[in-house]
KOLGU-4560 file (N, C-alpha, C; in nm, 3 decimals, padded with zeros to 5 digits):
<recs>
<n_xx: -00.028 n_yy: -02.231 n_zz: -01.470 ca_xx: 00.040 ca_yy: -02.145 ca_zz: -01.376 c_xx: 00.181 c_yy: -02.117 c_zz: -01.426 mol: A seq: 1 type: MET>
<n_xx: 00.230 n_yy: -02.004 n_zz: -01.389 ca_xx: 00.362 ca_yy: -01.966 ca_zz: -01.437 c_xx: 00.471 c_yy: -02.046 c_zz: -01.367 mol: A seq: 2 type: SER>
<n_xx: 00.583 n_yy: -02.053 n_zz: -01.435 ca_xx: 00.699 ca_yy: -02.122 ca_zz: -01.377 c_xx: 00.749 c_yy: -02.051 c_zz: -01.252 mol: A seq: 3 type: GLU>
<n_xx: 00.736 n_yy: -01.919 n_zz: -01.250 ca_xx: 00.779 ca_yy: -01.843 ca_zz: -01.132 c_xx: 00.698 c_yy: -01.881 c_zz: -01.009 mol: A seq: 4 type: GLN>
<n_xx: 00.567 n_yy: -01.893 n_zz: -01.027 ca_xx: 00.481 ca_yy: -01.931 ca_zz: -00.915 c_xx: 00.515 c_yy: -02.072 c_zz: -00.866 mol: A seq: 5 type: LEU>
<n_xx: 00.538 n_yy: -02.162 n_zz: -00.958 ca_xx: 00.576 ca_yy: -02.298 ca_zz: -00.920 c_xx: 00.707 c_yy: -02.297 c_zz: -00.841 mol: A seq: 6 type: LYS>
<n_xx: 00.802 n_yy: -02.217 n_zz: -00.886 ca_xx: 00.931 ca_yy: -02.207 ca_zz: -00.816 c_xx: 00.911 c_yy: -02.152 c_zz: -00.675 mol: A seq: 7 type: PHE>
<n_xx: 00.833 n_yy: -02.045 n_zz: -00.660 ca_xx: 00.809 ca_yy: -01.984 ca_zz: -00.529 c_xx: 00.747 c_yy: -02.084 c_zz: -00.434 mol: A seq: 8 type: ILE>
<n_xx: 00.643 n_yy: -02.154 n_zz: -00.481 ca_xx: 00.576 ca_yy: -02.253 ca_zz: -00.395 c_xx: 00.672 c_yy: -02.365 c_zz: -00.357 mol: A seq: 9 type: VAL>
<n_xx: 00.749 n_yy: -02.412 n_zz: -00.453 ca_xx: 00.844 ca_yy: -02.520 ca_zz: -00.424 c_xx: 00.946 c_yy: -02.478 c_zz: -00.320 mol: A seq: 10 type: ALA>
<n_xx: 00.997 n_yy: -02.356 n_zz: -00.330 ca_xx: 01.097 ca_yy: -02.308 ca_zz: -00.235 c_xx: 01.035 c_yy: -02.281 c_zz: -00.097 mol: A seq: 11 type: GLU>
<n_xx: 00.912 n_yy: -02.232 n_zz: -00.093 ca_xx: 00.847 ca_yy: -02.210 ca_zz: 00.037 c_xx: 00.819 c_yy: -02.342 c_zz: 00.109 mol: A seq: 12 type: LEU>
<n_xx: 00.804 n_yy: -02.448 n_zz: 00.034 ca_xx: 00.775 ca_yy: -02.579 ca_zz: 00.095 c_xx: 00.902 c_yy: -02.648 c_zz: 00.147 mol: A seq: 13 type: ASN>
<n_xx: 01.018 n_yy: -02.597 n_zz: 00.109 ca_xx: 01.145 ca_yy: -02.655 ca_zz: 00.155 c_xx: 01.187 c_yy: -02.592 c_zz: 00.287 mol: A seq: 14 type: ARG>
<n_xx: 01.286 n_yy: -02.655 n_zz: 00.349 ca_xx: 01.349 ca_yy: -02.596 ca_zz: 00.468 c_xx: 01.418 c_yy: -02.468 c_zz: 00.429 mol: A seq: 15 type: GLU>
<n_xx: 01.422 n_yy: -02.368 n_zz: 00.506 ca_xx: 01.377 ca_yy: -02.358 ca_zz: 00.644 c_xx: 01.233 c_yy: -02.310 c_zz: 00.657 mol: A seq: 16 type: PRO>
<n_xx: 01.164 n_yy: -02.287 n_zz: 00.545 ca_xx: 01.031 ca_yy: -02.228 ca_zz: 00.552 c_xx: 00.922 c_yy: -02.330 c_zz: 00.581 mol: A seq: 17 type: PHE>
<n_xx: 00.928 n_yy: -02.446 n_zz: 00.518 ca_xx: 00.836 ca_yy: -02.558 ca_zz: 00.543 c_xx: 00.690 c_yy: -02.514 c_zz: 00.546 mol: A seq: 18 type: SER>
<n_xx: 00.645 n_yy: -02.444 n_zz: 00.444 ca_xx: 00.511 ca_yy: -02.386 ca_zz: 00.444 c_xx: 00.400 c_yy: -02.481 c_zz: 00.403 mol: A seq: 19 type: ARG>
<n_xx: 00.428 n_yy: -02.583 n_zz: 00.324 ca_xx: 00.329 ca_yy: -02.681 ca_zz: 00.283 c_xx: 00.215 c_yy: -02.620 c_zz: 00.200 mol: A seq: 20 type: ASN>
<n_xx: 00.250 n_yy: -02.533 n_zz: 00.105 ca_xx: 00.152 ca_yy: -02.475 ca_zz: 00.013 c_xx: 00.139 c_yy: -02.563 c_zz: -00.109 mol: A seq: 21 type: TYR>
<n_xx: 00.023 n_yy: -02.553 n_zz: -00.176 ca_xx: 00.010 ca_yy: -02.604 ca_zz: -00.311 c_xx: -00.014 c_yy: -02.483 c_zz: -00.400 mol: A seq: 22 type: ASN>
<n_xx: -00.006 n_yy: -02.502 n_zz: -00.531 ca_xx: -00.017 ca_yy: -02.389 ca_zz: -00.623 c_xx: -00.149 c_yy: -02.315 c_zz: -00.610 mol: A seq: 23 type: LEU>
<n_xx: -00.257 n_yy: -02.387 n_zz: -00.596 ca_xx: -00.389 ca_yy: -02.325 ca_zz: -00.589 c_xx: -00.404 c_yy: -02.245 c_zz: -00.460 mol: A seq: 24 type: ILE>
<n_xx: -00.363 n_yy: -02.302 n_zz: -00.348 ca_xx: -00.376 ca_yy: -02.233 ca_zz: -00.219 c_xx: -00.290 c_yy: -02.107 c_zz: -00.217 mol: A seq: 25 type: ALA>
<n_xx: -00.167 n_yy: -02.116 n_zz: -00.265 ca_xx: -00.080 ca_yy: -01.999 ca_zz: -00.264 c_xx: -00.132 c_yy: -01.891 c_zz: -00.358 mol: A seq: 26 type: PHE>
<n_xx: -00.178 n_yy: -01.931 n_zz: -00.474 ca_xx: -00.228 ca_yy: -01.835 ca_zz: -00.573 c_xx: -00.354 c_yy: -01.764 c_zz: -00.525 mol: A seq: 27 type: ASP>
<n_xx: -00.427 n_yy: -01.824 n_zz: -00.433 ca_xx: -00.552 ca_yy: -01.764 ca_zz: -00.385 c_xx: -00.534 c_yy: -01.681 c_zz: -00.257 mol: A seq: 28 type: SER>
<n_xx: -00.411 n_yy: -01.668 n_zz: -00.207 ca_xx: -00.389 ca_yy: -01.587 ca_zz: -00.087 c_xx: -00.421 c_yy: -01.441 c_zz: -00.115 mol: A seq: 29 type: LEU>
<n_xx: -00.485 n_yy: -01.375 n_zz: -00.019 ca_xx: -00.516 ca_yy: -01.233 ca_zz: -00.032 c_xx: -00.388 c_yy: -01.152 c_zz: -00.011 mol: A seq: 30 type: ASP>
<n_xx: -00.389 n_yy: -01.025 n_zz: -00.050 ca_xx: -00.267 ca_yy: -00.944 ca_zz: -00.041 c_xx: -00.205 c_yy: -00.936 c_zz: 00.099 mol: A seq: 31 type: PRO>
<n_xx: -00.287 n_yy: -00.928 n_zz: 00.202 ca_xx: -00.230 ca_yy: -00.921 ca_zz: 00.338 c_xx: -00.164 c_yy: -01.053 c_zz: 00.377 mol: A seq: 32 type: LEU>
<n_xx: -00.220 n_yy: -01.163 n_zz: 00.333 ca_xx: -00.158 ca_yy: -01.293 ca_zz: 00.361 c_xx: -00.026 c_yy: -01.307 c_zz: 00.287 mol: A seq: 33 type: SER>
<n_xx: -00.021 n_yy: -01.257 n_zz: 00.164 ca_xx: 00.105 ca_yy: -01.259 ca_zz: 00.089 c_xx: 00.210 c_yy: -01.172 c_zz: 00.157 mol: A seq: 34 type: LEU>
<n_xx: 00.167 n_yy: -01.059 n_zz: 00.208 ca_xx: 00.259 ca_yy: -00.972 ca_zz: 00.281 c_xx: 00.311 c_yy: -01.042 c_zz: 00.406 mol: A seq: 35 type: LEU>
<n_xx: 00.225 n_yy: -01.117 n_zz: 00.473 ca_xx: 00.268 ca_yy: -01.191 ca_zz: 00.591 c_xx: 00.368 c_yy: -01.299 c_zz: 00.553 mol: A seq: 36 type: GLN>
<n_xx: 00.345 n_yy: -01.368 n_zz: 00.442 ca_xx: 00.440 ca_yy: -01.469 ca_zz: 00.394 c_xx: 00.575 c_yy: -01.403 c_zz: 00.367 mol: A seq: 37 type: VAL>
<n_xx: 00.573 n_yy: -01.289 n_zz: 00.301 ca_xx: 00.698 ca_yy: -01.218 ca_zz: 00.272 c_xx: 00.770 c_yy: -01.180 c_zz: 00.401 mol: A seq: 38 type: LEU>
<n_xx: 00.697 n_yy: -01.127 n_zz: 00.497 ca_xx: 00.756 ca_yy: -01.089 ca_zz: 00.626 c_xx: 00.816 c_yy: -01.210 c_zz: 00.696 mol: A seq: 39 type: THR>
<n_xx: 00.745 n_yy: -01.321 n_zz: 00.695 ca_xx: 00.795 ca_yy: -01.443 ca_zz: 00.758 c_xx: 00.922 c_yy: -01.493 c_zz: 00.690 mol: A seq: 40 type: ASP>
<n_xx: 00.926 n_yy: -01.487 n_zz: 00.557 ca_xx: 01.044 ca_yy: -01.531 ca_zz: 00.484 c_xx: 01.163 c_yy: -01.440 c_zz: 00.515 mol: A seq: 41 type: VAL>
<n_xx: 01.139 n_yy: -01.310 n_zz: 00.512 ca_xx: 01.248 ca_yy: -01.216 ca_zz: 00.542 c_xx: 01.297 c_yy: -01.232 c_zz: 00.685 mol: A seq: 42 type: LEU>
<n_xx: 01.206 n_yy: -01.258 n_zz: 00.777 ca_xx: 01.245 ca_yy: -01.278 ca_zz: 00.917 c_xx: 01.328 c_yy: -01.406 c_zz: 00.932 mol: A seq: 43 type: ALA>
<n_xx: 01.298 n_yy: -01.506 n_zz: 00.853 ca_xx: 01.375 ca_yy: -01.630 ca_zz: 00.858 c_xx: 01.515 c_yy: -01.608 c_zz: 00.801 mol: A seq: 44 type: GLU>
<n_xx: 01.523 n_yy: -01.529 n_zz: 00.695 ca_xx: 01.652 ca_yy: -01.501 ca_zz: 00.633 c_xx: 01.737 c_yy: -01.410 c_zz: 00.721 mol: A seq: 45 type: ILE>
<n_xx: 01.673 n_yy: -01.306 n_zz: 00.776 ca_xx: 01.744 ca_yy: -01.208 ca_zz: 00.858 c_xx: 01.658 c_yy: -01.175 c_zz: 00.980 mol: A seq: 46 type: ASP>
<n_xx: 01.691 n_yy: -01.230 n_zz: 01.096 ca_xx: 01.609 ca_yy: -01.208 ca_zz: 01.216 c_xx: 01.589 c_yy: -01.061 c_zz: 01.252 mol: A seq: 47 type: PRO>
<n_xx: 01.675 n_yy: -00.972 n_zz: 01.202 ca_xx: 01.657 ca_yy: -00.829 ca_zz: 01.231 c_xx: 01.529 c_yy: -00.776 c_zz: 01.169 mol: A seq: 48 type: LYS>
<n_xx: 01.480 n_yy: -00.841 n_zz: 01.065 ca_xx: 01.355 ca_yy: -00.798 ca_zz: 01.001 c_xx: 01.241 c_yy: -00.803 c_zz: 01.102 mol: A seq: 49 type: VAL>
<n_xx: 01.236 n_yy: -00.909 n_zz: 01.181 ca_xx: 01.129 ca_yy: -00.921 ca_zz: 01.279 c_xx: 01.141 c_yy: -00.814 c_zz: 01.386 mol: A seq: 50 type: MET>
<n_xx: 01.262 n_yy: -00.775 n_zz: 01.422 ca_xx: 01.280 ca_yy: -00.668 ca_zz: 01.519 c_xx: 01.224 c_yy: -00.537 c_zz: 01.464 mol: A seq: 51 type: GLN>
<n_xx: 01.247 n_yy: -00.510 n_zz: 01.336 ca_xx: 01.194 ca_yy: -00.389 ca_zz: 01.274 c_xx: 01.042 c_yy: -00.394 c_zz: 01.268 mol: A seq: 52 type: HIS>
<n_xx: 00.987 n_yy: -00.511 n_zz: 01.240 ca_xx: 00.842 ca_yy: -00.527 ca_zz: 01.234 c_xx: 00.780 c_yy: -00.502 c_zz: 01.372 mol: A seq: 53 type: TYR>
<n_xx: 00.839 n_yy: -00.559 n_zz: 01.475 ca_xx: 00.788 ca_yy: -00.538 ca_zz: 01.611 c_xx: 00.798 c_yy: -00.391 c_zz: 01.648 mol: A seq: 54 type: VAL>
<n_xx: 00.906 n_yy: -00.325 n_zz: 01.611 ca_xx: 00.919 ca_yy: -00.182 ca_zz: 01.637 c_xx: 00.810 c_yy: -00.104 c_zz: 01.566 mol: A seq: 55 type: PHE>
<n_xx: 00.785 n_yy: -00.136 n_zz: 01.440 ca_xx: 00.683 ca_yy: -00.065 ca_zz: 01.362 c_xx: 00.546 c_yy: -00.080 c_zz: 01.428 mol: A seq: 56 type: TYR>
<n_xx: 00.511 n_yy: -00.201 n_zz: 01.466 ca_xx: 00.380 ca_yy: -00.226 ca_zz: 01.527 c_xx: 00.368 c_yy: -00.153 c_zz: 01.660 mol: A seq: 57 type: VAL>
<n_xx: 00.477 n_yy: -00.149 n_zz: 01.738 ca_xx: 00.470 ca_yy: -00.080 ca_zz: 01.867 c_xx: 00.475 c_yy: 00.072 c_zz: 01.851 mol: A seq: 58 type: SER>
<n_xx: 00.544 n_yy: 00.121 n_zz: 01.749 ca_xx: 00.557 ca_yy: 00.265 ca_zz: 01.729 c_xx: 00.433 c_yy: 00.326 c_zz: 01.665 mol: A seq: 59 type: ALA>
<n_xx: 00.363 n_yy: 00.247 n_zz: 01.584 ca_xx: 00.247 ca_yy: 00.298 ca_zz: 01.511 c_xx: 00.127 c_yy: 00.207 c_zz: 01.533 mol: A seq: 60 type: TYR>
<n_xx: 00.077 n_yy: 00.197 n_zz: 01.655 ca_xx: -00.031 ca_yy: 00.102 ca_zz: 01.683 c_xx: -00.159 c_yy: 00.132 c_zz: 01.604 mol: A seq: 61 type: PRO>
<n_xx: -00.189 n_yy: 00.256 n_zz: 01.579 ca_xx: -00.311 ca_yy: 00.288 ca_zz: 01.505 c_xx: -00.303 c_yy: 00.235 c_zz: 01.361 mol: A seq: 62 type: ALA>
<n_xx: -00.188 n_yy: 00.246 n_zz: 01.300 ca_xx: -00.173 ca_yy: 00.197 ca_zz: 01.164 c_xx: -00.178 c_yy: 00.044 c_zz: 01.159 mol: A seq: 63 type: LEU>
<n_xx: -00.115 n_yy: -00.020 n_zz: 01.256 ca_xx: -00.113 ca_yy: -00.166 ca_zz: 01.255 c_xx: -00.252 c_yy: -00.223 c_zz: 01.280 mol: A seq: 64 type: SER>
<n_xx: -00.334 n_yy: -00.154 n_zz: 01.356 ca_xx: -00.471 ca_yy: -00.203 ca_zz: 01.380 c_xx: -00.556 c_yy: -00.191 c_zz: 01.255 mol: A seq: 65 type: GLN>
<n_xx: -00.530 n_yy: -00.090 n_zz: 01.172 ca_xx: -00.605 ca_yy: -00.075 ca_zz: 01.048 c_xx: -00.575 c_yy: -00.189 c_zz: 00.952 mol: A seq: 66 type: GLU>
<n_xx: -00.452 n_yy: -00.236 n_zz: 00.952 ca_xx: -00.413 ca_yy: -00.343 ca_zz: 00.862 c_xx: -00.481 c_yy: -00.473 c_zz: 00.901 mol: A seq: 67 type: VAL>
<n_xx: -00.489 n_yy: -00.500 n_zz: 01.029 ca_xx: -00.547 ca_yy: -00.625 ca_zz: 01.075 c_xx: -00.693 c_yy: -00.604 c_zz: 01.101 mol: A seq: 68 type: TYR>
</recs>
């Protein structure tokens, strides 16, 4: 596995994210799950990100249903 992947997993397992991933589990995440991880990380860094996400889901319900 690449050093970058090891770094990402190590940082996601630390505070404030506390994700508890291992390299194999993280590497096998599907694209939508990776997008969710990214959204969660950005929301933790900047709470305004979650506000924008909630707005997007409420403003475009048809698109959000297609994703899920």
